[in-house]
Biopython code that builds the backbone (N, CA, C, O; Angstrom):
import numpy as np
from Bio.PDB.StructureBuilder import StructureBuilder

atoms = [
    (1, "MET", "N", (-5.235, 16.952, -14.026)),
    (1, "MET", "CA", (-5.748, 15.611, -13.868)),
    (1, "MET", "C", (-6.457, 15.515, -12.526)),
    (1, "MET", "O", (-5.889, 15.835, -11.482)),
    (2, "LYS", "N", (-7.690, 15.075, -12.571)),
    (2, "LYS", "CA", (-8.471, 14.926, -11.351)),
    (2, "LYS", "C", (-8.528, 13.451, -10.978)),
    (2, "LYS", "O", (-8.901, 12.607, -11.792)),
    (3, "VAL", "N", (-8.153, 13.151, -9.740)),
    (3, "VAL", "CA", (-8.128, 11.773, -9.261)),
    (3, "VAL", "C", (-9.237, 11.597, -8.236)),
    (3, "VAL", "O", (-9.314, 12.339, -7.257)),
    (4, "ASP", "N", (-10.094, 10.609, -8.468)),
    (4, "ASP", "CA", (-11.170, 10.310, -7.527)),
    (4, "ASP", "C", (-10.650, 9.313, -6.498)),
    (4, "ASP", "O", (-10.519, 8.125, -6.791)),
    (5, "THR", "N", (-10.358, 9.790, -5.309)),
    (5, "THR", "CA", (-9.787, 8.933, -4.272)),
    (5, "THR", "C", (-10.844, 8.194, -3.478)),
    (5, "THR", "O", (-10.516, 7.247, -2.763)),
    (6, "PHE", "N", (-12.104, 8.596, -3.580)),
    (6, "PHE", "CA", (-13.152, 7.955, -2.800)),
    (6, "PHE", "C", (-13.273, 6.470, -3.122)),
    (6, "PHE", "O", (-13.380, 5.639, -2.220)),
    (7, "VAL", "N", (-13.256, 6.142, -4.404)),
    (7, "VAL", "CA", (-13.406, 4.742, -4.813)),
    (7, "VAL", "C", (-12.228, 3.918, -4.300)),
    (7, "VAL", "O", (-12.416, 2.822, -3.771)),
    (8, "ALA", "N", (-11.023, 4.442, -4.456)),
    (8, "ALA", "CA", (-9.838, 3.703, -4.020)),
    (8, "ALA", "C", (-9.851, 3.479, -2.516)),
    (8, "ALA", "O", (-9.556, 2.377, -2.052)),
    (9, "LEU", "N", (-10.182, 4.493, -1.761)),
    (9, "LEU", "CA", (-10.188, 4.356, -0.308)),
    (9, "LEU", "C", (-11.307, 3.435, 0.169)),
    (9, "LEU", "O", (-11.110, 2.665, 1.109)),
    (10, "SER", "N", (-12.468, 3.502, -0.461)),
    (10, "SER", "CA", (-13.561, 2.639, -0.026)),
    (10, "SER", "C", (-13.280, 1.181, -0.367)),
    (10, "SER", "O", (-13.641, 0.294, 0.406)),
    (11, "GLU", "N", (-12.648, 0.913, -1.498)),
    (11, "GLU", "CA", (-12.293, -0.457, -1.858)),
    (11, "GLU", "C", (-11.236, -1.010, -0.900)),
    (11, "GLU", "O", (-11.275, -2.185, -0.536)),
    (12, "ALA", "N", (-10.305, -0.168, -0.500)),
    (12, "ALA", "CA", (-9.243, -0.616, 0.400)),
    (12, "ALA", "C", (-9.802, -1.001, 1.772)),
    (12, "ALA", "O", (-9.231, -1.854, 2.452)),
    (13, "GLN", "N", (-10.891, -0.396, 2.177)),
    (13, "GLN", "CA", (-11.466, -0.687, 3.489)),
    (13, "GLN", "C", (-12.299, -1.963, 3.507)),
    (13, "GLN", "O", (-12.658, -2.430, 4.588)),
    (14, "LYS", "N", (-12.623, -2.546, 2.350)),
    (14, "LYS", "CA", (-13.475, -3.734, 2.283)),
    (14, "LYS", "C", (-12.747, -5.011, 2.690)),
    (14, "LYS", "O", (-13.387, -6.007, 3.026)),
    (15, "ILE", "N", (-11.424, -4.990, 2.664)),
    (15, "ILE", "CA", (-10.667, -6.187, 2.991)),
    (15, "ILE", "C", (-10.808, -6.460, 4.485)),
    (15, "ILE", "O", (-10.543, -5.581, 5.305)),
    (16, "ASN", "N", (-11.219, -7.663, 4.837)),
    (16, "ASN", "CA", (-11.408, -8.035, 6.238)),
    (16, "ASN", "C", (-10.544, -9.257, 6.518)),
    (16, "ASN", "O", (-10.791, -10.335, 5.977)),
    (17, "PHE", "N", (-9.544, -9.089, 7.354)),
    (17, "PHE", "CA", (-8.622, -10.166, 7.656)),
    (17, "PHE", "C", (-8.400, -10.193, 9.155)),
    (17, "PHE", "O", (-8.208, -9.151, 9.781)),
    (18, "ASP", "N", (-8.428, -11.390, 9.730)),
    (18, "ASP", "CA", (-8.269, -11.530, 11.171)),
    (18, "ASP", "C", (-7.115, -12.478, 11.463)),
    (18, "ASP", "O", (-7.316, -13.692, 11.510)),
    (19, "PRO", "N", (-5.887, -11.940, 11.665)),
    (19, "PRO", "CA", (-4.760, -12.812, 11.993)),
    (19, "PRO", "C", (-4.971, -13.483, 13.350)),
    (19, "PRO", "O", (-5.592, -12.916, 14.248)),
    (20, "LYS", "N", (-4.449, -14.682, 13.479)),
    (20, "LYS", "CA", (-4.683, -15.472, 14.683)),
    (20, "LYS", "C", (-3.702, -15.159, 15.817)),
    (20, "LYS", "O", (-4.094, -15.157, 16.984)),
    (21, "THR", "N", (-2.461, -14.902, 15.498)),
    (21, "THR", "CA", (-1.459, -14.666, 16.535)),
    (21, "THR", "C", (-0.872, -13.264, 16.402)),
    (21, "THR", "O", (-1.069, -12.581, 15.398)),
    (22, "GLU", "N", (-0.159, -12.861, 17.423)),
    (22, "GLU", "CA", (0.504, -11.551, 17.412)),
    (22, "GLU", "C", (1.561, -11.477, 16.305)),
    (22, "GLU", "O", (1.717, -10.445, 15.653)),
    (23, "ASP", "N", (2.282, -12.580, 16.103)),
    (23, "ASP", "CA", (3.281, -12.613, 15.031)),
    (23, "ASP", "C", (2.627, -12.453, 13.666)),
    (23, "ASP", "O", (3.166, -11.775, 12.790)),
    (24, "GLN", "N", (1.468, -13.077, 13.485)),
    (24, "GLN", "CA", (0.760, -12.945, 12.214)),
    (24, "GLN", "C", (0.257, -11.515, 12.008)),
    (24, "GLN", "O", (0.261, -11.011, 10.885)),
    (25, "LYS", "N", (-0.173, -10.865, 13.082)),
    (25, "LYS", "CA", (-0.601, -9.464, 12.983)),
    (25, "LYS", "C", (0.559, -8.585, 12.534)),
    (25, "LYS", "O", (0.402, -7.734, 11.659)),
    (26, "LYS", "N", (1.722, -8.798, 13.141)),
    (26, "LYS", "CA", (2.903, -8.013, 12.767)),
    (26, "LYS", "C", (3.317, -8.290, 11.327)),
    (26, "LYS", "O", (3.666, -7.372, 10.585)),
    (27, "LEU", "N", (3.274, -9.554, 10.940)),
    (27, "LEU", "CA", (3.624, -9.922, 9.569)),
    (27, "LEU", "C", (2.654, -9.300, 8.579)),
    (27, "LEU", "O", (3.076, -8.813, 7.530)),
    (28, "LYS", "N", (1.358, -9.305, 8.889)),
    (28, "LYS", "CA", (0.350, -8.727, 8.001)),
    (28, "LYS", "C", (0.567, -7.226, 7.857)),
    (28, "LYS", "O", (0.431, -6.681, 6.761)),
    (29, "GLU", "N", (0.903, -6.556, 8.952)),
    (29, "GLU", "CA", (1.199, -5.123, 8.881)),
    (29, "GLU", "C", (2.382, -4.860, 7.960)),
    (29, "GLU", "O", (2.361, -3.927, 7.158)),
    (30, "GLN", "N", (3.416, -5.691, 8.082)),
    (30, "GLN", "CA", (4.602, -5.519, 7.246)),
    (30, "GLN", "C", (4.306, -5.782, 5.770)),
    (30, "GLN", "O", (4.794, -5.058, 4.902)),
    (31, "THR", "N", (3.516, -6.806, 5.484)),
    (31, "THR", "CA", (3.201, -7.086, 4.081)),
    (31, "THR", "C", (2.305, -5.986, 3.504)),
    (31, "THR", "O", (2.424, -5.650, 2.325)),
    (32, "ASP", "N", (1.409, -5.424, 4.324)),
    (32, "ASP", "CA", (0.590, -4.297, 3.868)),
    (32, "ASP", "C", (1.464, -3.076, 3.578)),
    (32, "ASP", "O", (1.243, -2.374, 2.591)),
    (33, "GLN", "N", (2.449, -2.825, 4.429)),
    (33, "GLN", "CA", (3.349, -1.694, 4.212)),
    (33, "GLN", "C", (4.209, -1.898, 2.971)),
    (33, "GLN", "O", (4.500, -0.946, 2.247)),
    (34, "PHE", "N", (4.611, -3.128, 2.730)),
    (34, "PHE", "CA", (5.396, -3.422, 1.533)),
    (34, "PHE", "C", (4.553, -3.193, 0.276)),
    (34, "PHE", "O", (5.026, -2.621, -0.706)),
    (35, "GLU", "N", (3.307, -3.644, 0.322)),
    (35, "GLU", "CA", (2.415, -3.405, -0.812)),
    (35, "GLU", "C", (2.189, -1.908, -1.016)),
    (35, "GLU", "O", (2.142, -1.439, -2.154)),
    (36, "ALA", "N", (2.049, -1.159, 0.072)),
    (36, "ALA", "CA", (1.885, 0.291, -0.025)),
    (36, "ALA", "C", (3.106, 0.939, -0.670)),
    (36, "ALA", "O", (2.967, 1.882, -1.448)),
    (37, "LEU", "N", (4.295, 0.443, -0.354)),
    (37, "LEU", "CA", (5.517, 0.963, -0.973)),
    (37, "LEU", "C", (5.503, 0.728, -2.479)),
    (37, "LEU", "O", (5.858, 1.616, -3.254)),
    (38, "LEU", "N", (5.095, -0.459, -2.887)),
    (38, "LEU", "CA", (5.018, -0.754, -4.320)),
    (38, "LEU", "C", (3.986, 0.140, -5.006)),
    (38, "LEU", "O", (4.224, 0.641, -6.105)),
    (39, "ILE", "N", (2.854, 0.336, -4.361)),
    (39, "ILE", "CA", (1.818, 1.197, -4.930)),
    (39, "ILE", "C", (2.324, 2.626, -5.049)),
    (39, "ILE", "O", (2.058, 3.292, -6.049)),
    (40, "LYS", "N", (3.051, 3.107, -4.043)),
    (40, "LYS", "CA", (3.587, 4.474, -4.096)),
    (40, "LYS", "C", (4.553, 4.631, -5.255)),
    (40, "LYS", "O", (4.537, 5.650, -5.945)),
    (41, "LYS", "N", (5.391, 3.634, -5.474)),
    (41, "LYS", "CA", (6.328, 3.715, -6.596)),
    (41, "LYS", "C", (5.583, 3.800, -7.922)),
    (41, "LYS", "O", (5.965, 4.566, -8.806)),
    (42, "VAL", "N", (4.523, 3.013, -8.056)),
    (42, "VAL", "CA", (3.727, 3.051, -9.281)),
    (42, "VAL", "C", (3.052, 4.417, -9.429)),
    (42, "VAL", "O", (3.037, 4.989, -10.519)),
    (43, "LEU", "N", (2.496, 4.936, -8.336)),
    (43, "LEU", "CA", (1.852, 6.249, -8.389)),
    (43, "LEU", "C", (2.847, 7.353, -8.723)),
    (43, "LEU", "O", (2.533, 8.255, -9.500)),
    (44, "ASP", "N", (4.046, 7.289, -8.142)),
    (44, "ASP", "CA", (5.059, 8.300, -8.424)),
    (44, "ASP", "C", (5.412, 8.331, -9.907)),
    (44, "ASP", "O", (5.648, 9.396, -10.478)),
    (45, "ILE", "N", (5.445, 7.164, -10.517)),
    (45, "ILE", "CA", (5.788, 7.091, -11.934)),
    (45, "ILE", "C", (4.599, 7.486, -12.809)),
    (45, "ILE", "O", (4.759, 8.209, -13.792)),
    (46, "SER", "N", (3.417, 7.012, -12.452)),
    (46, "SER", "CA", (2.272, 7.189, -13.334)),
    (46, "SER", "C", (1.574, 8.543, -13.203)),
    (46, "SER", "O", (1.025, 9.049, -14.182)),
    (47, "ILE", "N", (1.587, 9.123, -12.028)),
    (47, "ILE", "CA", (0.911, 10.415, -11.841)),
    (47, "ILE", "C", (1.971, 11.512, -11.780)),
    (47, "ILE", "O", (2.488, 11.853, -10.717)),
    (48, "LYS", "N", (2.264, 12.032, -12.922)),
    (48, "LYS", "CA", (3.176, 13.174, -13.001)),
    (48, "LYS", "C", (2.352, 14.366, -13.456)),
    (48, "LYS", "O", (1.942, 14.450, -14.614)),
    (49, "ARG", "N", (2.122, 15.261, -12.555)),
    (49, "ARG", "CA", (1.273, 16.413, -12.853)),
    (49, "ARG", "C", (2.082, 17.481, -13.571)),
    (49, "ARG", "O", (3.187, 17.839, -13.164)),
    (50, "GLU", "N", (1.497, 17.974, -14.647)),
    (50, "GLU", "CA", (2.122, 19.079, -15.377)),
    (50, "GLU", "C", (1.772, 20.411, -14.730)),
    (50, "GLU", "O", (2.571, 21.348, -14.731)),
    (51, "ASP", "N", (0.561, 20.480, -14.175)),
    (51, "ASP", "CA", (0.158, 21.704, -13.504)),
    (51, "ASP", "C", (0.326, 21.533, -12.002)),
    (51, "ASP", "O", (0.372, 20.414, -11.491)),
    (52, "SER", "N", (0.416, 22.634, -11.317)),
    (52, "SER", "CA", (0.617, 22.583, -9.873)),
    (52, "SER", "C", (-0.513, 23.322, -9.184)),
    (52, "SER", "O", (-1.031, 24.308, -9.709)),
    (53, "ILE", "N", (-0.894, 22.848, -8.012)),
    (53, "ILE", "CA", (-1.943, 23.556, -7.274)),
    (53, "ILE", "C", (-1.400, 24.853, -6.660)),
    (53, "ILE", "O", (-2.169, 25.709, -6.223)),
    (54, "PHE", "N", (-0.084, 24.989, -6.633)),
    (54, "PHE", "CA", (0.532, 26.175, -6.060)),
    (54, "PHE", "C", (0.872, 27.229, -7.111)),
    (54, "PHE", "O", (1.475, 28.252, -6.786)),
    (55, "GLY", "N", (0.497, 26.994, -8.357)),
    (55, "GLY", "CA", (0.727, 27.981, -9.401)),
    (55, "GLY", "C", (1.988, 27.756, -10.203)),
    (55, "GLY", "O", (1.979, 27.972, -11.415)),
    (56, "LYS", "N", (3.055, 27.340, -9.589)),
    (56, "LYS", "CA", (4.290, 27.057, -10.303)),
    (56, "LYS", "C", (4.854, 25.731, -9.827)),
    (56, "LYS", "O", (4.618, 25.308, -8.696)),
    (57, "LYS", "N", (5.584, 25.099, -10.686)),
    (57, "LYS", "CA", (6.141, 23.785, -10.353)),
    (57, "LYS", "C", (7.470, 24.003, -9.618)),
    (57, "LYS", "O", (8.485, 24.322, -10.238)),
    (58, "ASP", "N", (7.451, 23.831, -8.320)),
    (58, "ASP", "CA", (8.662, 24.019, -7.519)),
    (58, "ASP", "C", (8.716, 22.942, -6.438)),
    (58, "ASP", "O", (8.003, 21.942, -6.517)),
    (59, "ALA", "N", (9.546, 23.143, -5.449)),
    (59, "ALA", "CA", (9.747, 22.143, -4.391)),
    (59, "ALA", "C", (8.464, 21.878, -3.608)),
    (59, "ALA", "O", (8.197, 20.739, -3.226)),
    (60, "SER", "N", (7.669, 22.918, -3.365)),
    (60, "SER", "CA", (6.437, 22.714, -2.593)),
    (60, "SER", "C", (5.471, 21.803, -3.341)),
    (60, "SER", "O", (4.794, 20.975, -2.731)),
    (61, "SER", "N", (5.408, 21.952, -4.638)),
    (61, "SER", "CA", (4.545, 21.097, -5.443)),
    (61, "SER", "C", (5.023, 19.647, -5.406)),
    (61, "SER", "O", (4.210, 18.730, -5.298)),
    (62, "LYS", "N", (6.333, 19.437, -5.495)),
    (62, "LYS", "CA", (6.880, 18.079, -5.440)),
    (62, "LYS", "C", (6.617, 17.436, -4.083)),
    (62, "LYS", "O", (6.279, 16.254, -4.006)),
    (63, "ILE", "N", (6.771, 18.209, -3.020)),
    (63, "ILE", "CA", (6.522, 17.687, -1.673)),
    (63, "ILE", "C", (5.050, 17.324, -1.509)),
    (63, "ILE", "O", (4.725, 16.259, -0.984)),
    (64, "TYR", "N", (4.167, 18.201, -1.957)),
    (64, "TYR", "CA", (2.733, 17.927, -1.861)),
    (64, "TYR", "C", (2.366, 16.667, -2.641)),
    (64, "TYR", "O", (1.643, 15.811, -2.131)),
    (65, "ASN", "N", (2.856, 16.551, -3.863)),
    (65, "ASN", "CA", (2.547, 15.375, -4.686)),
    (65, "ASN", "C", (3.070, 14.094, -4.042)),
    (65, "ASN", "O", (2.403, 13.060, -4.077)),
    (66, "SER", "N", (4.249, 14.164, -3.460)),
    (66, "SER", "CA", (4.814, 12.996, -2.789)),
    (66, "SER", "C", (3.974, 12.605, -1.575)),
    (66, "SER", "O", (3.707, 11.423, -1.356)),
    (67, "MET", "N", (3.560, 13.594, -0.788)),
    (67, "MET", "CA", (2.725, 13.319, 0.381)),
    (67, "MET", "C", (1.364, 12.769, -0.033)),
    (67, "MET", "O", (0.829, 11.874, 0.623)),
    (68, "TYR", "N", (0.808, 13.294, -1.109)),
    (68, "TYR", "CA", (-0.480, 12.816, -1.616)),
    (68, "TYR", "C", (-0.363, 11.353, -2.035)),
    (68, "TYR", "O", (-1.188, 10.525, -1.647)),
    (69, "ASN", "N", (0.667, 11.034, -2.833)),
    (69, "ASN", "CA", (0.869, 9.653, -3.279)),
    (69, "ASN", "C", (1.121, 8.721, -2.104)),
    (69, "ASN", "O", (0.659, 7.580, -2.107)),
    (70, "ASP", "N", (1.845, 9.196, -1.105)),
    (70, "ASP", "CA", (2.132, 8.387, 0.079)),
    (70, "ASP", "C", (0.843, 8.067, 0.843)),
    (70, "ASP", "O", (0.637, 6.932, 1.272)),
    (71, "THR", "N", (-0.013, 9.061, 1.008)),
    (71, "THR", "CA", (-1.270, 8.864, 1.722)),
    (71, "THR", "C", (-2.185, 7.896, 0.979)),
    (71, "THR", "O", (-2.782, 7.005, 1.583)),
    (72, "ILE", "N", (-2.289, 8.077, -0.324)),
    (72, "ILE", "CA", (-3.136, 7.186, -1.121)),
    (72, "ILE", "C", (-2.588, 5.765, -1.082)),
    (72, "ILE", "O", (-3.352, 4.809, -0.948)),
    (73, "SER", "N", (-1.279, 5.619, -1.196)),
    (73, "SER", "CA", (-0.697, 4.272, -1.212)),
    (73, "SER", "C", (-0.875, 3.563, 0.127)),
    (73, "SER", "O", (-1.105, 2.355, 0.158)),
    (74, "ARG", "N", (-0.770, 4.302, 1.238)),
    (74, "ARG", "CA", (-0.995, 3.679, 2.549)),
    (74, "ARG", "C", (-2.441, 3.252, 2.721)),
    (74, "ARG", "O", (-2.720, 2.209, 3.312)),
    (75, "ALA", "N", (-3.356, 4.052, 2.207)),
    (75, "ALA", "CA", (-4.774, 3.703, 2.302)),
    (75, "ALA", "C", (-5.099, 2.484, 1.444)),
    (75, "ALA", "O", (-5.968, 1.686, 1.797)),
    (76, "MET", "N", (-4.410, 2.341, 0.332)),
    (76, "MET", "CA", (-4.684, 1.241, -0.585)),
    (76, "MET", "C", (-3.866, -0.001, -0.268)),
    (76, "MET", "O", (-4.170, -1.077, -0.782)),
    (77, "GLY", "N", (-2.841, 0.116, 0.561)),
    (77, "GLY", "CA", (-1.992, -1.019, 0.922)),
    (77, "GLY", "C", (-2.800, -2.136, 1.549)),
    (77, "GLY", "O", (-3.557, -1.902, 2.491)),
    (78, "GLY", "N", (-2.650, -3.333, 1.043)),
    (78, "GLY", "CA", (-3.407, -4.470, 1.542)),
    (78, "GLY", "C", (-4.678, -4.724, 0.762)),
    (78, "GLY", "O", (-5.376, -5.705, 1.019)),
    (79, "GLY", "N", (-4.989, -3.856, -0.188)),
    (79, "GLY", "CA", (-6.228, -3.991, -0.927)),
    (79, "GLY", "C", (-6.093, -4.568, -2.322)),
    (79, "GLY", "O", (-7.105, -4.845, -2.967)),
    (80, "PHE", "N", (-4.886, -4.757, -2.805)),
    (80, "PHE", "CA", (-4.686, -5.260, -4.159)),
    (80, "PHE", "C", (-4.460, -6.767, -4.213)),
    (80, "PHE", "O", (-4.509, -7.369, -5.286)),
    (81, "GLY", "N", (-4.216, -7.366, -3.069)),
    (81, "GLY", "CA", (-4.036, -8.811, -3.040)),
    (81, "GLY", "C", (-2.582, -9.254, -2.987)),
    (81, "GLY", "O", (-2.300, -10.392, -2.612)),
    (82, "PHE", "N", (-1.666, -8.385, -3.353)),
    (82, "PHE", "CA", (-0.259, -8.755, -3.297)),
    (82, "PHE", "C", (0.173, -8.990, -1.856)),
    (82, "PHE", "O", (0.926, -9.923, -1.574)),
    (83, "SER", "N", (-0.297, -8.153, -0.950)),
    (83, "SER", "CA", (0.031, -8.295, 0.468)),
    (83, "SER", "C", (-0.464, -9.633, 1.007)),
    (83, "SER", "O", (0.264, -10.328, 1.716)),
    (84, "GLN", "N", (-1.695, -9.993, 0.675)),
    (84, "GLN", "CA", (-2.265, -11.255, 1.145)),
    (84, "GLN", "C", (-1.513, -12.444, 0.548)),
    (84, "GLN", "O", (-1.260, -13.433, 1.236)),
    (85, "MET", "N", (-1.161, -12.344, -0.718)),
    (85, "MET", "CA", (-0.419, -13.415, -1.373)),
    (85, "MET", "C", (0.949, -13.604, -0.710)),
    (85, "MET", "O", (1.381, -14.732, -0.473)),
    (86, "LEU", "N", (1.622, -12.497, -0.415)),
    (86, "LEU", "CA", (2.924, -12.561, 0.247)),
    (86, "LEU", "C", (2.771, -13.107, 1.665)),
    (86, "LEU", "O", (3.578, -13.925, 2.107)),
    (87, "PHE", "N", (1.742, -12.659, 2.374)),
    (87, "PHE", "CA", (1.477, -13.152, 3.727)),
    (87, "PHE", "C", (1.234, -14.658, 3.709)),
    (87, "PHE", "O", (1.806, -15.389, 4.518)),
    (88, "ASP", "N", (0.388, -15.123, 2.792)),
    (88, "ASP", "CA", (0.101, -16.555, 2.687)),
    (88, "ASP", "C", (1.363, -17.354, 2.394)),
    (88, "ASP", "O", (1.584, -18.420, 2.968)),
    (89, "TYR", "N", (2.178, -16.833, 1.503)),
    (89, "TYR", "CA", (3.417, -17.528, 1.155)),
    (89, "TYR", "C", (4.341, -17.628, 2.365)),
    (89, "TYR", "O", (4.899, -18.690, 2.642)),
    (90, "LEU", "N", (4.498, -16.523, 3.080)),
    (90, "LEU", "CA", (5.410, -16.519, 4.229)),
    (90, "LEU", "C", (4.891, -17.382, 5.377)),
    (90, "LEU", "O", (5.678, -18.048, 6.049)),
    (91, "THR", "N", (3.598, -17.380, 5.608)),
    (91, "THR", "CA", (3.070, -18.220, 6.687)),
    (91, "THR", "C", (3.067, -19.686, 6.290)),
    (91, "THR", "O", (3.267, -20.549, 7.144)),
    (92, "GLN", "N", (2.848, -19.988, 5.031)),
    (92, "GLN", "CA", (2.910, -21.369, 4.556)),
    (92, "GLN", "C", (4.327, -21.898, 4.702)),
    (92, "GLN", "O", (4.524, -23.025, 5.159)),
    (93, "ASP", "N", (5.301, -21.110, 4.326)),
    (93, "ASP", "CA", (6.697, -21.505, 4.452)),
    (93, "ASP", "C", (7.047, -21.732, 5.912)),
    (93, "ASP", "O", (7.789, -22.660, 6.233)),
    (94, "SER", "N", (6.520, -20.892, 6.807)),
    (94, "SER", "CA", (6.767, -21.046, 8.246)),
    (94, "SER", "C", (6.128, -22.323, 8.779)),
    (94, "SER", "O", (6.723, -23.017, 9.604)),
    (95, "ASN", "N", (4.919, -22.638, 8.313)),
    (95, "ASN", "CA", (4.238, -23.865, 8.755)),
    (95, "ASN", "C", (4.963, -25.099, 8.265)),
    (95, "ASN", "O", (5.041, -26.089, 8.992)),
    (96, "ILE", "N", (5.491, -25.071, 7.063)),
    (96, "ILE", "CA", (6.232, -26.213, 6.532)),
    (96, "ILE", "C", (7.508, -26.448, 7.333)),
    (96, "ILE", "O", (7.847, -27.588, 7.650)),
    (97, "SER", "N", (8.214, -25.364, 7.661)),
    (97, "SER", "CA", (9.462, -25.542, 8.420)),
    (97, "SER", "C", (9.181, -26.053, 9.827)),
    (97, "SER", "O", (10.005, -26.780, 10.383)),
    (98, "LYS", "N", (8.034, -25.695, 10.427)),
    (98, "LYS", "CA", (7.690, -26.205, 11.755)),
    (98, "LYS", "C", (7.381, -27.696, 11.713)),
    (98, "LYS", "O", (7.728, -28.430, 12.639)),
    (99, "LYS", "N", (6.722, -28.152, 10.630)),
    (99, "LYS", "CA", (6.356, -29.553, 10.510)),
    (99, "LYS", "C", (7.564, -30.436, 10.265)),
    (99, "LYS", "O", (7.587, -31.581, 10.715)),
    (100, "THR", "N", (8.574, -29.929, 9.559)),
    (100, "THR", "CA", (9.756, -30.746, 9.263)),
    (100, "THR", "C", (10.746, -30.760, 10.407)),
    (100, "THR", "O", (11.652, -31.593, 10.426)),
    (101, "SER", "N", (10.593, -29.858, 11.359)),
    (101, "SER", "CA", (11.542, -29.807, 12.491)),
    (101, "SER", "C", (11.240, -30.861, 13.522)),
    (101, "SER", "O", (11.939, -30.955, 14.531)),
]
sb = StructureBuilder()
sb.init_structure("model")
sb.init_model(0)
sb.init_chain("A")
sb.init_seg("    ")
for serial, (resi, resn, name, xyz) in enumerate(atoms, 1):
    if name == "N":
        sb.init_residue(resn, " ", resi, " ")
    sb.init_atom(name, np.array(xyz, "f"), 0.0, 1.0, " ", f" {name:<3s}", serial, name[0])
structure = sb.get_structure()
């Protein structure tokens, strides 16, 4: 199975977001990492290679596949919209609690 990573990586770079405060920057990083974790889980399940680039299916092949999925998921984290939706929800909830205090 050949995976074209160029399209995925270029789409992930198109997202442009400018957090206003340091706390928002940290929160955005965390939501992007959470989205990357979800993407990695999906990739781990969906991309199961029958053939190995190392000739036989052993521990080295599993490690390589895991590292590949991890790299792709980190590059794509923040690009599917789940991260932004979670960020918006968490900041909205924070703004509401500040107004009621």
